[in-house]
Backbone as a chain_set.jsonl record, in Angstrom:
{"seq": "GSGEAPRSESPAYLGWVVFLLFWVQALNIVDRHVFGLTIPGVKNEFGLSDQLLGALAGFAFAIFYSIAGIPVARWADRGVRRSIIALSLLLWSAMTAACGLAQSAWQLALARVLVGVGEAGGSPPTHSLVTDYFPLERRGRAMGLVSMGGSVGIVISLALGGWVIHHWGWRQGFLVMGFPGVALALLIRLT", "coords": {"N": [[9.238, -19.756, 0.122], [10.62, -21.525, -1.577], [10.078, -24.074, -2.629], [10.005, -25.647, -0.424], [8.303, -27.446, 2.223], [5.096, -26.238, 3.325], [4.727, -24.11, 6.216], [3.789, -25.213, 9.486], [1.178, -24.078, 11.133], [-1.25, -22.899, 13.532], [-4.785, -22.999, 12.78], [-6.08, -20.632, 13.602], [-3.987, -18.767, 13.734], [-3.19, -18.771, 11.05], [-5.503, -17.709, 9.915], [-5.339, -15.147, 11.015], [-3.02, -14.197, 9.761], [-3.887, -14.115, 7.064], [-5.934, -12.235, 7.366], [-4.476, -9.903, 8.157], [-2.807, -9.58, 5.898], [-4.738, -9.199, 3.946], [-5.635, -6.628, 4.662], [-3.289, -5.224, 4.242], [-3.132, -5.361, 1.445], [-5.5, -3.985, 0.85], [-4.951, -1.386, 1.85], [-2.807, -0.786, 0.265], [-4.006, -0.316, -2.192], [-5.784, 1.744, -1.493], [-4.027, 3.877, -0.8], [-2.807, 4.209, -3.227], [-4.861, 5.036, -4.937], [-6.128, 7.264, -3.835], [-4.98, 9.626, -4.59], [-6.011, 10.393, -7.092], [-8.519, 11.368, -6.401], [-7.885, 13.71, -5.166], [-6.969, 15.468, -7.027], [-8.404, 17.808, -8.129], [-8.278, 19.653, -5.923], [-5.505, 19.777, -5.411], [-4.592, 20.761, -7.872], [-5.842, 23.257, -7.907], [-4.711, 24.504, -5.611], [-1.878, 24.43, -6.023], [-1.651, 25.224, -8.625], [-1.063, 23.56, -10.827], [-0.395, 22.057, -14.042], [-2.478, 20.021, -16.184], [-0.95, 18.039, -17.395], [1.279, 17.789, -15.706], [-0.01, 16.992, -13.366], [-1.035, 14.562, -14.252], [1.37, 13.201, -14.607], [2.245, 13.075, -11.943], [0.167, 11.585, -10.825], [0.316, 9.166, -12.182], [2.811, 8.395, -13.728], [5.065, 9.188, -12.053], [4.587, 7.706, -9.771], [4.346, 5.06, -10.833], [6.781, 4.449, -12.191], [8.745, 4.377, -10.182], [7.628, 2.499, -8.484], [7.742, 0.242, -10.127], [10.525, -0.015, -10.624], [11.57, -0.308, -8.012], [10.383, -2.671, -7.257], [11.794, -4.993, -8.1], [14.37, -5.193, -6.654], [13.217, -5.316, -4.098], [11.749, -7.67, -4.185], [13.843, -9.509, -4.391], [15.019, -9.028, -1.913], [12.949, -9.938, -0.305], [13.203, -12.652, -0.724], [15.368, -13.287, 0.838], [15.227, -11.941, 3.26], [13.476, -11.005, 6.32], [10.27, -11.399, 5.887], [7.932, -10.446, 7.116], [8.9, -8.163, 8.395], [9.739, -6.691, 6.173], [7.306, -6.214, 4.862], [6.021, -4.721, 6.873], [7.766, -2.494, 7.113], [7.641, -1.458, 4.505], [4.893, -0.866, 4.31], [4.709, 1.03, 6.354], [6.328, 3.041, 5.217], [4.943, 3.686, 2.761], [2.468, 4.483, 3.753], [3.062, 6.564, 5.55], [4.145, 8.345, 3.726], [1.944, 8.811, 2.132], [0.356, 10.233, 3.935], [2.139, 12.357, 4.207], [1.86, 13.569, 1.727], [-0.4, 15.089, 2.142], [0.647, 17.046, 3.72], [2.327, 18.481, 2.165], [3.951, 21.379, 1.005], [4.624, 22.366, -1.395], [4.725, 21.745, -4.952], [6.942, 20.186, -5.54], [7.533, 18.915, -3.103], [5.228, 17.399, -2.861], [5.53, 15.772, -5.126], [7.865, 14.332, -4.428], [6.972, 12.947, -2.136], [5.004, 11.407, -3.356], [6.522, 9.799, -5.099], [7.889, 8.309, -3.17], [5.742, 6.962, -2.033], [5.248, 5.16, -4.099], [7.677, 3.684, -4.075], [7.506, 2.538, -1.521], [5.128, 1.012, -1.776], [5.948, -0.916, -3.527], [7.054, -2.829, -1.95], [5.003, -4.351, -0.929], [3.544, -6.478, -2.307], [5.443, -8.618, -3.26], [6.64, -9.878, -0.828], [4.262, -10.597, 0.424], [3.039, -12.496, -1.284], [4.996, -14.452, -1.124], [4.886, -15.147, 1.612], [2.278, -16.234, 1.808], [2.624, -18.447, 0.173], [4.461, -19.915, 1.707], [3.036, -20.386, 4.08], [0.686, -21.775, 3.439], [-0.526, -24.904, 2.285], [-0.451, -26.325, -1.021], [-3.088, -27.082, -1.816], [-4.695, -25.332, -0.384], [-3.76, -22.875, -0.886], [-4.617, -21.259, -3.061], [-7.168, -20.349, -2.253], [-6.442, -18.88, 0.036], [-4.789, -16.917, -1.131], [-6.656, -15.743, -2.798], [-8.417, -14.611, -0.906], [-6.689, -12.752, 0.309], [-6.136, -11.149, -1.917], [-8.633, -10.044, -2.387], [-8.621, -7.863, -0.796], [-7.716, -5.728, -2.327], [-9.963, -4.959, -3.864], [-11.666, -4.125, -1.826], [-10.129, -2.03, -0.945], [-10.391, -0.203, -3.068], [-13.08, 0.511, -2.786], [-13.013, 1.68, -0.21], [-11.238, 3.796, -0.686], [-12.654, 5.328, -2.617], [-15.189, 5.759, -1.368], [-14.825, 6.464, 1.501], [-12.509, 8.067, 1.296], [-13.37, 9.892, -0.684], [-15.514, 11.082, 0.682], [-14.233, 12.272, 2.914], [-12.495, 14.064, 1.6], [-14.345, 15.66, 0.25], [-15.713, 16.871, 2.402], [-13.7, 17.858, 4.151], [-11.397, 18.512, 2.749], [-8.585, 18.188, 0.433], [-6.073, 17.784, 1.641], [-6.625, 16.67, 4.178], [-7.775, 14.351, 3.302], [-5.578, 12.846, 2.326], [-4.21, 12.578, 4.771], [-6.033, 11.15, 6.431], [-6.279, 8.8, 4.952], [-3.693, 7.843, 5.059], [-2.801, 7.383, 7.745], [-3.973, 4.95, 8.966], [-2.416, 2.859, 7.914], [0.052, 3.161, 9.138], [-0.48, 2.338, 11.757], [-1.26, -0.315, 11.222], [1.133, -1.324, 10.201], [2.742, -1.432, 12.484], [1.294, -3.332, 13.954], [1.565, -5.591, 12.328], [4.335, -5.982, 12.421], [4.639, -6.604, 15.105], [3.074, -8.886, 15.479]], "CA": [[8.674, -20.043, -1.158], [11.593, -22.171, -2.451], [9.754, -25.47, -2.83], [9.969, -26.364, 0.838], [6.949, -27.72, 2.721], [4.494, -25.107, 4.035], [4.866, -24.096, 7.669], [2.659, -25.772, 10.218], [0.698, -23.099, 12.103], [-2.637, -23.14, 13.926], [-5.767, -22.345, 11.893], [-6.342, -19.265, 14.067], [-2.868, -17.925, 13.31], [-3.276, -18.646, 9.598], [-6.569, -16.749, 9.664], [-4.803, -13.836, 11.369], [-2.095, -13.823, 8.692], [-4.699, -13.734, 5.906], [-6.615, -10.993, 7.742], [-3.52, -8.799, 8.085], [-2.366, -9.389, 4.517], [-5.902, -8.621, 3.268], [-5.633, -5.186, 4.916], [-2.12, -4.658, 3.545], [-3.525, -5.17, 0.045], [-6.513, -2.931, 0.799], [-4.317, -0.081, 2.028], [-1.972, -0.583, -0.918], [-4.871, 0.273, -3.216], [-6.28, 3.024, -0.971], [-2.984, 4.885, -0.918], [-2.523, 4.389, -4.645], [-5.974, 5.66, -5.651], [-6.635, 8.486, -3.225], [-4.426, 10.782, -5.292], [-6.946, 10.806, -8.134], [-9.606, 12.14, -5.797], [-7.376, 14.992, -4.672], [-6.445, 16.266, -8.14], [-8.943, 19.181, -8.222], [-7.746, 20.491, -4.842], [-4.068, 19.964, -5.635], [-4.467, 21.637, -9.039], [-6.259, 24.593, -7.5], [-3.779, 25.098, -4.65], [-0.519, 24.58, -6.548], [-1.687, 25.741, -9.99], [-0.354, 22.622, -11.697], [-1.026, 21.728, -15.321], [-3.028, 18.669, -16.276], [0.147, 17.131, -17.737], [2.063, 17.533, -14.496], [-0.853, 16.194, -12.471], [-1.042, 13.205, -14.804], [2.662, 12.581, -14.28], [2.246, 12.777, -10.506], [-0.817, 10.544, -10.536], [0.655, 7.888, -12.79], [4.199, 8.104, -14.065], [5.976, 9.315, -10.906], [4.33, 6.549, -8.916], [4.548, 3.777, -11.513], [8.177, 4.166, -12.527], [9.484, 4.0, -8.977], [7.016, 1.245, -8.048], [8.285, -0.828, -10.98], [11.969, -0.159, -10.411], [11.83, -0.794, -6.655], [9.821, -4.009, -7.08], [12.768, -6.069, -8.334], [15.228, -5.421, -5.481], [12.416, -5.691, -2.932], [11.447, -9.101, -4.334], [15.077, -10.235, -4.018], [15.136, -8.872, -0.463], [11.937, -10.821, 0.29], [13.729, -14.019, -0.799], [16.432, -13.486, 1.823], [14.997, -11.202, 4.494], [12.317, -11.301, 7.158], [9.186, -10.845, 5.082], [7.053, -9.668, 7.993], [9.536, -6.855, 8.588], [9.727, -5.991, 4.885], [5.932, -5.733, 4.67], [5.762, -3.663, 7.861], [8.551, -1.314, 6.746], [7.085, -0.921, 3.269], [3.599, -0.288, 4.654], [4.992, 2.245, 7.107], [6.827, 4.047, 4.282], [3.94, 4.212, 1.829], [1.4, 5.143, 4.502], [3.588, 7.838, 6.037], [4.296, 9.242, 2.579], [0.592, 9.229, 1.741], [0.029, 11.324, 4.858], [3.024, 13.481, 3.881], [1.269, 14.276, 0.576], [-1.32, 16.067, 2.701], [1.412, 18.099, 4.398], [3.204, 19.11, 1.17], [3.815, 22.83, 0.85], [4.977, 22.717, -2.771], [4.565, 20.645, -5.91], [8.12, 19.312, -5.425], [7.345, 18.076, -1.921], [4.183, 16.444, -3.216], [6.12, 14.808, -6.06], [8.773, 13.461, -3.679], [6.155, 12.048, -1.321], [4.334, 10.477, -4.28], [7.543, 8.836, -5.522], [8.159, 7.418, -2.04], [4.59, 6.06, -1.936], [5.51, 4.095, -5.066], [8.769, 2.839, -3.569], [6.981, 1.753, -0.4], [4.149, 0.023, -2.218], [6.661, -2.014, -4.207], [7.378, -3.831, -0.944], [3.817, -5.018, -0.408], [3.129, -7.736, -2.951], [6.364, -9.769, -3.292], [6.711, -10.669, 0.402], [2.933, -11.142, 0.718], [2.884, -13.732, -2.059], [5.933, -15.422, -0.575], [4.352, -15.623, 2.896], [1.137, -17.124, 1.551], [3.181, -19.696, -0.345], [5.08, -20.661, 2.798], [2.095, -20.737, 5.142], [-0.456, -22.576, 3.004], [-0.237, -25.986, 1.339], [-0.933, -26.081, -2.376], [-4.542, -27.237, -1.942], [-5.377, -24.211, 0.294], [-3.06, -21.641, -1.244], [-5.447, -20.437, -3.951], [-8.196, -19.687, -1.45], [-5.779, -17.878, 0.874], [-4.359, -15.803, -1.988], [-7.882, -15.075, -3.231], [-8.888, -13.771, 0.199], [-5.754, -11.63, 0.428], [-6.314, -10.293, -3.097], [-9.894, -9.308, -2.252], [-8.319, -6.597, -0.141], [-7.609, -4.684, -3.342], [-11.312, -4.475, -4.187], [-12.124, -3.374, -0.659], [-9.361, -0.793, -0.95], [-11.003, 0.727, -4.023], [-14.313, 1.019, -2.165], [-12.618, 2.582, 0.878], [-10.662, 4.998, -1.278], [-13.688, 6.138, -3.25], [-16.261, 6.134, -0.441], [-14.318, 7.208, 2.653], [-11.627, 9.128, 0.811], [-14.2, 10.909, -1.328], [-16.287, 11.785, 1.708], [-13.318, 13.125, 3.682], [-12.023, 15.14, 0.727], [-15.478, 16.549, 0.007], [-16.083, 17.618, 3.609], [-12.583, 18.451, 4.882], [-10.351, 18.97, 1.845], [-7.658, 17.19, -0.108], [-4.991, 17.482, 2.592], [-7.152, 15.747, 5.184], [-7.971, 13.063, 2.63], [-4.301, 12.128, 2.388], [-3.889, 12.25, 6.158], [-6.94, 10.098, 6.905], [-5.986, 7.553, 4.233], [-2.345, 7.386, 5.365], [-2.52, 6.974, 9.124], [-4.258, 3.551, 9.336], [-1.31, 1.986, 7.527], [1.104, 3.263, 10.153], [-0.897, 1.45, 12.851], [-1.213, -1.702, 10.739], [2.545, -1.711, 10.094], [3.193, -1.815, 13.835], [0.621, -4.583, 14.305], [2.216, -6.67, 11.546], [5.691, -6.219, 12.937], [4.569, -7.192, 16.44], [2.366, -10.166, 15.546]], "C": [[9.625, -20.758, -2.059], [11.328, -23.655, -2.607], [9.71, -26.262, -1.544], [8.52, -26.556, 1.288], [6.406, -26.501, 3.442], [4.666, -25.246, 5.54], [3.617, -24.671, 8.309], [2.28, -24.796, 11.336], [-0.752, -23.425, 12.431], [-3.58, -22.455, 12.934], [-6.067, -20.902, 12.305], [-5.226, -18.319, 13.62], [-2.895, -17.72, 11.802], [-4.381, -17.668, 9.203], [-6.113, -15.327, 9.946], [-3.863, -13.321, 10.278], [-2.875, -13.353, 7.463], [-5.405, -12.408, 6.171], [-5.676, -9.794, 7.604], [-3.092, -8.52, 6.656], [-3.493, -8.841, 3.638], [-5.872, -7.102, 3.428], [-4.409, -4.503, 4.334], [-2.486, -4.386, 2.091], [-4.564, -4.061, -0.087], [-5.86, -1.559, 0.897], [-3.363, 0.239, 0.884], [-2.785, 0.112, -2.004], [-5.418, 1.627, -2.754], [-5.246, 4.112, -1.22], [-2.632, 5.173, -2.372], [-3.605, 5.234, -5.325], [-6.471, 6.974, -5.051], [-6.127, 9.723, -3.963], [-5.389, 11.301, -6.365], [-8.091, 11.65, -7.608], [-9.168, 13.539, -5.372], [-6.959, 15.941, -5.795], [-7.073, 17.659, -8.229], [-8.383, 20.119, -7.146], [-6.27, 20.793, -5.015], [-3.851, 20.943, -6.791], [-4.789, 23.077, -8.656], [-5.226, 25.251, -6.587], [-2.408, 25.372, -5.243], [-0.48, 25.122, -7.976], [-0.971, 24.864, -10.99], [-1.131, 22.365, -12.984], [-1.582, 20.309, -15.262], [-1.926, 17.655, -16.586], [0.981, 16.784, -16.502], [1.271, 16.706, -13.494], [-0.937, 14.75, -12.948], [0.255, 12.467, -14.506], [2.735, 12.211, -12.807], [1.314, 11.618, -10.174], [-0.38, 9.184, -11.061], [2.136, 7.623, -12.896], [5.131, 8.135, -12.859], [5.822, 8.131, -9.962], [4.801, 5.266, -9.598], [6.011, 3.461, -11.786], [8.959, 3.714, -11.304], [8.922, 2.716, -8.355], [7.629, 0.08, -8.82], [9.759, -1.074, -10.714], [12.259, -0.763, -9.042], [11.342, -2.225, -6.454], [10.836, -5.126, -7.211], [13.705, -6.248, -7.144], [14.438, -5.817, -4.23], [12.052, -7.172, -3.008], [12.67, -9.95, -3.978], [15.289, -10.186, -2.504], [14.157, -9.802, 0.236], [12.386, -12.272, 0.255], [14.714, -14.312, 0.324], [16.13, -12.903, 3.201], [13.799, -11.709, 5.278], [11.118, -10.613, 6.518], [8.208, -10.019, 5.908], [7.608, -8.263, 8.18], [9.539, -6.04, 7.302], [8.34, -5.418, 4.62], [5.65, -4.565, 5.619], [6.504, -2.377, 7.494], [7.988, -0.651, 5.484], [5.753, -0.224, 3.53], [3.774, 1.019, 5.431], [5.441, 3.365, 6.165], [5.706, 4.588, 3.405], [2.805, 4.921, 2.561], [1.848, 6.506, 5.025], [3.74, 8.833, 4.893], [2.948, 9.667, 2.004], [0.153, 10.381, 2.632], [0.874, 12.556, 4.547], [2.533, 14.244, 2.654], [0.326, 15.368, 1.072], [-0.63, 17.209, 3.41], [2.293, 18.893, 3.435], [2.895, 20.597, 1.04], [4.2, 23.302, -0.547], [4.741, 21.494, -3.656], [5.739, 19.676, -5.815], [8.014, 18.396, -4.211], [6.284, 17.011, -2.19], [4.737, 15.37, -4.142], [7.044, 13.828, -5.331], [7.987, 12.469, -2.827], [5.483, 10.998, -2.192], [5.292, 9.405, -4.777], [7.799, 7.834, -4.402], [6.967, 6.519, -1.716], [4.809, 4.884, -2.882], [6.599, 3.146, -4.616], [8.262, 1.956, -2.433], [6.031, 0.665, -0.858], [4.78, -1.137, -2.974], [7.01, -3.139, -3.235], [6.183, -4.556, -0.366], [3.567, -6.385, -1.005], [4.156, -8.854, -2.919], [6.447, -10.553, -1.979], [5.356, -11.252, 0.813], [2.726, -12.463, -0.01], [3.787, -14.832, -1.511], [5.441, -15.994, 0.757], [3.191, -16.587, 2.694], [1.634, -18.468, 1.04], [3.781, -20.551, 0.768], [4.084, -21.147, 3.846], [1.012, -21.713, 4.721], [-0.035, -23.67, 2.046], [-0.928, -25.7, 0.005], [-2.448, -26.127, -2.481], [-5.326, -26.113, -1.25], [-4.808, -22.851, -0.1], [-3.914, -20.713, -2.106], [-6.517, -19.672, -3.183], [-7.58, -18.59, -0.59], [-5.367, -16.672, 0.037], [-5.566, -15.034, -2.515], [-8.428, -14.148, -2.164], [-7.994, -12.542, 0.38], [-5.985, -10.648, -0.719], [-7.62, -9.514, -3.056], [-9.692, -7.968, -1.552], [-8.207, -5.452, -1.127], [-8.964, -4.098, -3.707], [-11.887, -3.661, -3.033], [-11.395, -2.03, -0.584], [-9.927, 0.246, -1.907], [-12.257, 1.339, -3.417], [-13.979, 2.012, -1.054], [-12.096, 3.894, 0.318], [-11.743, 5.904, -1.845], [-14.726, 6.635, -2.247], [-15.729, 7.003, 0.704], [-13.427, 8.362, 2.207], [-12.408, 10.251, 0.161], [-14.974, 11.732, -0.33], [-15.401, 12.763, 2.488], [-12.876, 14.315, 2.838], [-13.146, 16.148, 0.479], [-15.764, 17.449, 1.22], [-14.919, 18.378, 4.248], [-11.435, 18.917, 4.0], [-9.355, 17.892, 1.476], [-6.547, 16.827, 0.867], [-5.446, 16.467, 3.65], [-7.427, 14.372, 4.573], [-6.708, 12.224, 2.652], [-3.983, 11.691, 3.82], [-4.741, 11.089, 6.663], [-6.639, 8.762, 6.218], [-4.606, 6.997, 4.596], [-2.161, 6.803, 6.756], [-2.896, 5.535, 9.482], [-3.126, 2.583, 8.985], [-0.161, 2.018, 8.508], [0.776, 2.323, 11.315], [-0.821, -0.012, 12.432], [0.224, -2.194, 10.617], [3.091, -2.155, 11.449], [2.575, -3.138, 14.254], [1.26, -5.772, 13.572], [3.575, -6.99, 12.121], [5.661, -6.923, 14.29], [3.926, -8.567, 16.473], [2.703, -11.074, 14.379]], "O": [[9.472, -20.627, -3.274], [12.277, -24.433, -2.708], [9.402, -27.453, -1.573], [7.618, -25.892, 0.778], [7.163, -25.793, 4.107], [4.741, -26.354, 6.071], [2.527, -24.619, 7.739], [2.97, -24.699, 12.351], [-1.409, -24.151, 11.685], [-3.218, -21.45, 12.322], [-6.283, -20.046, 11.447], [-5.494, -17.202, 13.178], [-2.649, -16.613, 11.324], [-4.216, -16.889, 8.265], [-6.457, -14.404, 9.208], [-3.909, -12.145, 9.917], [-2.559, -12.312, 6.888], [-5.464, -11.55, 5.29], [-6.041, -8.784, 7.001], [-3.02, -7.363, 6.24], [-3.232, -8.099, 2.691], [-6.059, -6.369, 2.457], [-4.472, -3.329, 3.969], [-2.192, -3.314, 1.562], [-4.513, -3.278, -1.036], [-6.179, -0.663, 0.115], [-3.138, 1.408, 0.57], [-2.292, 1.029, -2.66], [-5.503, 2.559, -3.554], [-5.564, 5.155, -1.792], [-2.202, 6.279, -2.699], [-3.298, 6.054, -6.19], [-7.178, 7.722, -5.726], [-6.788, 10.761, -3.954], [-5.556, 12.51, -6.521], [-8.576, 12.547, -8.298], [-9.994, 14.441, -5.236], [-6.629, 17.098, -5.534], [-6.335, 18.63, -8.394], [-8.05, 21.266, -7.444], [-5.828, 21.92, -4.796], [-3.021, 21.847, -6.695], [-4.078, 24.004, -9.045], [-4.899, 26.424, -6.765], [-1.829, 26.43, -4.998], [0.592, 25.443, -8.488], [-0.334, 25.372, -11.913], [-2.36, 22.445, -13.012], [-1.205, 19.51, -14.405], [-1.969, 16.528, -16.091], [1.34, 15.626, -16.288], [1.823, 15.817, -12.846], [-0.912, 13.822, -12.139], [0.252, 11.277, -14.194], [3.237, 11.141, -12.461], [1.637, 10.771, -9.341], [-0.677, 8.159, -10.448], [2.664, 6.729, -12.233], [5.91, 7.202, -12.661], [6.804, 7.618, -9.424], [5.556, 4.486, -9.019], [6.435, 2.316, -11.626], [9.748, 2.772, -11.381], [9.669, 1.935, -7.765], [7.991, -0.942, -8.235], [10.189, -2.221, -10.591], [13.112, -1.643, -8.928], [11.837, -2.923, -5.569], [10.745, -6.121, -6.492], [13.832, -7.37, -6.653], [14.938, -6.572, -3.395], [12.05, -7.856, -1.985], [12.539, -10.992, -3.336], [15.689, -11.177, -1.892], [14.493, -10.395, 1.261], [11.99, -13.054, 1.12], [14.875, -15.466, 0.719], [16.715, -13.328, 4.197], [13.191, -12.722, 4.928], [10.973, -9.393, 6.599], [7.711, -8.996, 5.438], [6.862, -7.285, 8.127], [9.359, -4.823, 7.341], [8.21, -4.268, 4.2], [5.103, -3.542, 5.207], [5.929, -1.29, 7.557], [7.876, 0.573, 5.415], [5.513, 0.875, 3.032], [3.065, 1.995, 5.185], [4.991, 4.503, 6.294], [5.526, 5.802, 3.307], [2.236, 5.875, 2.029], [1.102, 7.482, 4.95], [3.493, 10.027, 5.068], [2.824, 10.759, 1.45], [-0.361, 11.388, 2.145], [0.377, 13.68, 4.618], [2.767, 15.448, 2.548], [0.261, 16.449, 0.486], [-1.251, 18.238, 3.677], [2.933, 19.865, 3.836], [1.737, 21.008, 0.974], [4.116, 24.491, -0.851], [4.581, 20.373, -3.174], [5.558, 18.471, -5.988], [8.37, 17.221, -4.291], [6.436, 15.857, -1.787], [4.446, 14.187, -3.964], [7.004, 12.626, -5.594], [8.306, 11.281, -2.803], [5.401, 9.831, -1.81], [4.923, 8.234, -4.869], [7.913, 6.635, -4.658], [7.152, 5.425, -1.182], [4.579, 3.735, -2.506], [6.463, 1.931, -4.759], [8.557, 0.762, -2.391], [6.109, -0.472, -0.391], [4.202, -2.221, -3.049], [7.235, -4.274, -3.653], [6.329, -5.307, 0.599], [3.394, -7.357, -0.27], [3.788, -9.978, -2.577], [6.336, -11.779, -2.001], [5.305, -12.288, 1.477], [2.283, -13.441, 0.592], [3.393, -15.996, -1.442], [5.567, -17.194, 1.0], [3.129, -17.635, 3.337], [1.117, -19.513, 1.434], [3.626, -21.772, 0.769], [4.275, -22.211, 4.435], [0.465, -22.418, 5.569], [0.719, -23.422, 1.105], [-1.877, -24.919, -0.061], [-3.041, -25.295, -3.167], [-6.519, -25.959, -1.512], [-5.319, -21.809, 0.31], [-3.921, -19.501, -1.889], [-6.746, -18.488, -3.433], [-8.13, -17.492, -0.495], [-5.572, -15.53, 0.45], [-5.509, -13.814, -2.663], [-8.854, -13.033, -2.463], [-8.486, -11.431, 0.58], [-6.023, -9.437, -0.498], [-7.708, -8.431, -3.634], [-10.501, -7.052, -1.703], [-8.563, -4.319, -0.802], [-9.102, -2.883, -3.846], [-12.521, -2.629, -3.249], [-11.983, -1.018, -0.202], [-9.943, 1.438, -1.597], [-12.475, 2.546, -3.522], [-14.598, 3.073, -0.968], [-12.464, 4.971, 0.787], [-11.751, 7.107, -1.585], [-15.101, 7.807, -2.274], [-16.141, 8.154, 0.852], [-13.57, 9.49, 2.679], [-12.146, 11.426, 0.417], [-15.082, 12.949, -0.475], [-15.764, 13.921, 2.695], [-12.884, 15.45, 3.313], [-12.913, 17.357, 0.498], [-16.024, 18.642, 1.068], [-15.133, 19.441, 4.832], [-10.572, 19.658, 4.471], [-9.284, 16.837, 2.106], [-6.124, 15.672, 0.914], [-4.723, 15.522, 3.966], [-7.322, 13.353, 5.255], [-6.753, 11.033, 2.96], [-3.538, 10.566, 4.047], [-4.217, 10.148, 7.259], [-6.736, 7.708, 6.847], [-4.374, 5.796, 4.453], [-1.433, 5.825, 6.923], [-2.169, 4.926, 10.266], [-2.909, 1.598, 9.691], [0.529, 1.015, 8.695], [1.646, 1.6, 11.8], [-0.366, -0.856, 13.204], [0.505, -3.358, 10.901], [3.819, -3.143, 11.537], [3.253, -3.978, 14.845], [1.461, -6.834, 14.161], [3.922, -8.159, 12.288], [6.535, -7.734, 14.596], [4.191, -9.347, 17.388], [2.186, -12.188, 14.294]]}, "num_chains": 1, "name": "protein.A"}
């Protein structure tokens, strides 16, 4: 993304890149929003106050997401962006699943903080890859398709996450929402 000419790849490969990055953005939103659906179960099990739950749902995530975003963006300028995305996705997805395994409020808080740190590594290298792979006249469409993943992520989080939590409980909601990202991280790293 430093002003150099976009890479020359086959249309099929470019479509694959957009497809994978679309799902990275979708899972970024899924893992971010599933926590809100679990609040009643978490509150009931751990006896947490509304203030503490609000901090876990927003502040704990947001502060570490914001702080980690700057060094991750610098890393994306110098590192292998595919690997950064895969590692970040693996971290935030595994920590989303770990939220479902938490045995205390402190474990849940730590996992939530690490979800934020991991998710900070999703957008900077994604934007940089799209910039490198697509010429200016096709970049907007590619970025638009990738960004649509966020809207799909909201639907998945609310529909699938809500269904799982309703039928199986808040812990299973975190587990079901976290594991697909682990598989996608491996696919990104390998392809």
